[in-house]
N, C-alpha and C positions, 0 to 999 in steps of 0.2 A: 569682700572676699571669701572662699569658704576655707573656713582652717581644717586643715585633715592629719588625720591619726591613723596609722599604717600598720597594722598589727599580723606581723610576717614581713618586716619592714628590711630583712636580712636574708629572703626568701629566694625562690627562683624568680618569682613572677614579677620582683618588684620592680627590678631596674629599669622598662620599658615605662612603665607607670609614678615612675619617679622623675624618670628624664619629662612624662611629659607636663606635669604638677610643675617642674621647672623652669617651666618653656610655657605656662598659662596665666592668663594675666590674672583670670579671677580664681586662680585655685594658688594654697601654699600649703607648703607639708610642716605643721609644725611640731609633729612628734611622732616616734615610733618605737613599736614594742617590740623587743627578742630578748629572747633570754641569755643567748648565746653572747649578745652584744650591748644588756642593759649600763647604765650609766655612761655610754661612749658617745661624741658627737655625733648628731647623724652625715655630717660632712668627713667623719672622719669611720664609720663604718658601712657608709655607701654611697657615692655617686655624688647624691643630694649637697645642693648649697645651700641652702635656709638653716638656721643656727639652730634647730629644736636640739633635744636630743632621746639616743634611745631608754627607753623602759623596761622593767621587767615584765609590767602589768598594765593592763590596759586602765586602771585605777589610778594605777602611780602616773601615768603618761595623761591621765584627766586632772588628776590635781595639781599639774606641774605646770602642761601648758593648754591656750585657749583649741578650743575641738569642737568645730561642726559636725563635722561626718568620719566615723571610725572606719575605715577601709579593712578589711577583714581577709588577708588571704596567707590561716594557719592552716590547721589540722581540723580535724573529726574529732581529735580529743580535748582539742582546746577553744576550737569555737562558739561553742553556746558560751560558756566563763564571760568569753570578750566579750560576746553581744549584749547579751544578756546585761551586763553590767556597762554597756554608752546606753544602749536604748533606757534601762531604767531610770541611766541620769539627764533623758532625755536627747542624746544625742543619737542623729540619724546616721545609717550605718549600711553599708553595703557588702553584698556575703559572697566574697569568689570561692570560699572554701565547701568543701560538702560533709556529708553528712550528721545534719538536719533531717529528723522526718518531715512528713505533712504535720503529722500532730504537734512535732517540736514549731513548725511554723504558724502551729494555727492559736497554742500558744504566746506565739509573739511579738502575731496579729492584736492579739488585745489587749497584752502589757503596751505595745506601740503605738495602740492611739487611745491607751488612759495618759501618757506621758506627753502624746500629740509629738510624733517623732516616724520620721519616715523610714521603711527599709524597701532596699529592693535586692532580690535575692536569684543567683541567677546560675544553673548548671555551670554555664559556660559565659563571657562575656564580649566572644568572640563572634564578630557580627553576622560571619559566616552559617557558625553554630546557631545561633537568631532565626538566621531566615531558614535553616534546614526544621528548628523548631516547630514556627509559622507553615514551613511547607505542608510540612508531617502532619499537621492540624487540618488544614483544608481538606488534605489526604485523608485524612479518618472520619472524614461528615459524611462522603462518599460510600468509603470500605471500612470492611468491618473486622479483619482478619489480619493481625500482623504481630511481629517480635520484635525484640530489639536486643541488639549487640551492640558491650561494651567494654573495648578495649582500653587498657590500661597500662602502665608499666609495673614488672613484675613486683616492685616493689610497693606498691600502694596496698596499705591495709583494709580499706573502705569499698566496701561493696553495697550494692553497683554504684560507679561515681554517680558526682548531683547532677554532668548534662544527661547520663543518662537517667535518672533516677526523677527531674523534672521533666523527662519525653514521656516517661512513660503515666506519671501522676496526672500531665497535659493531657496526653492523649486516654486513658482511663476515662476521662469525661465524657467522651467521643462514644461512651456504651460498645467496648468492644466486645464479639464475638466472644462466648466459651471454646475453648479447646477440644477438637473432636473428640480427643481423647480425656479425658480428666485425670490429674495427677493419682486418683487413688484406683485407678482402672488401666495404669501402665504397667508392662512385664520389666524389671529391671530396677534400678536405683531413678527415684524421679529427679534427684536433685540434678539430671543428663538432659530436662525440660525446663531449664533454668529455674530462678525465680519469680512469681507471682509478686509483679508491684502496681497496683491496681489495675489490678484482671489484665496485666500484660507480664509475657514471658518476657524476663530479661538474664540471658547469659552474658557474663562479665568472665572477659579472657584478660588474664596480668603477666606477659611476657614481654619481654628485652626489646628497646626496642619504640615501643609507643609511648606516647606521652598520653591522650586522651584522641581514641577514635572512636564516634559514636553512628550506628548505621542502624537503618530499620527498616523491614522487609514486610510489605502490604501483599498478600496471596490472596488470589481469585480464582476463579475456574478457566484453569490452562490460560493465567499469565501475573506476573509479579513484577512489582515497584518497589528499587530501591532507592531510598536517601541515604548519603553515608555524606558525614565531615569530619576530614584529614586535618588537624594541624599540622606544624612544622616541628619540630628540636627544639625552637625559642618561644619563650613568650609574648612574643610581639603581639600576636594576635587577638591578646585579652586587653592591651592599654586604650587601646580607642570608648570600646563597650564601659571600662571600667571608671571612664574619665566623664562618660554619658552621665551614667548612673552617678559618680558624684555630685552633678551640676543639678541631676533632677528629681535628687532622691528626697529632698525636703517639701517638694511639690504638693504631696500628698499622704497625709497618717495613715500607720499601717502598714502593712505583708506586701508589696508586690513582686510576684515571682516575675521571674525571667525575661532579660534582655530586649525581647520580642516585644514587650508589651509601651517602651518606649520607644521604638523602633515602627511599631503599627500600630499607633495608642487608636486609631479611627477603626482598629478593623479587629471588636474584642473577639474571641473564638468563643463557639458556644453549640 
C-alpha cells in the first residue's frame, strides 16, 4: 500500500485525485495539507473516505501519519517549502504546482539523490498535455524555429505557467535558432516579444475563461505547424497522470520531469 499526503487537499485540483485514491486498491490518502482546513478530518474537509486529518504544514503531516509520497498541488509560493521538507525526510514527491525553475529542480535533484527519494514533476499531469510535449519534442528535432503561447486564468500570478515552462525547457535542449531580430535590436518595448525561457520565446496570456492552455507554433519557409492543448474547466484531466506518477515515483531516485517520461519510457528525447 502506498501512503499519500496531499498538499492542497482542499484545492481545485483535488477532488478527482482524491476520488481516484479512494477507488484504488494500492493507494491510500493518509494526510492532507491545507491551512484553511487544518485540524479537521479529511472526511469532513473533503470527500475522502479515509480516517486521516488535515494539517497546516507538510512537517506536521509527516509527524502525524505514515507517508510514502507527497503530492503537491499548492502554489508557487508554497511548493518549494513543501517539497523540500518531504524529500529531506526521504519521502517521494509528485509535483503538480508551478513556480520552480530549472535551477530549483537541479538543486532538488541533488537532495533527492542524497536522500534516496524519487521526484516526478510535471507542468501538467494531463495525458493529452504529455502527448503534446512529446510530439513537440519530436518536431523540434527536425525544425528550429518555434514560439510558445501560454494561456491561463486572469488571476494566475506566476508566468509562464509550469506547462509552458516545462515545454520551453524541453524544447530548448533541441537547440532552437535565435530570433531573426535579437531583442536588443527591436524598435519598441522588448516585452512585446515575450520572455526568453531556455532559448524559446514564451508569451503569457492571462484572461478569464482559461485554466491552462498551451500552444507551440513552429515556423518554416512558407508553412507553419501548430500544436495546442486545451483542457476543459474541470480538473478531471489531471487525475490519471497524477495517480500514475504516485505509483511510479519510487522507481528511480532523483528528479524526473514530465509525465511523458512515464508514458514513453523507451523514447527519451535527445
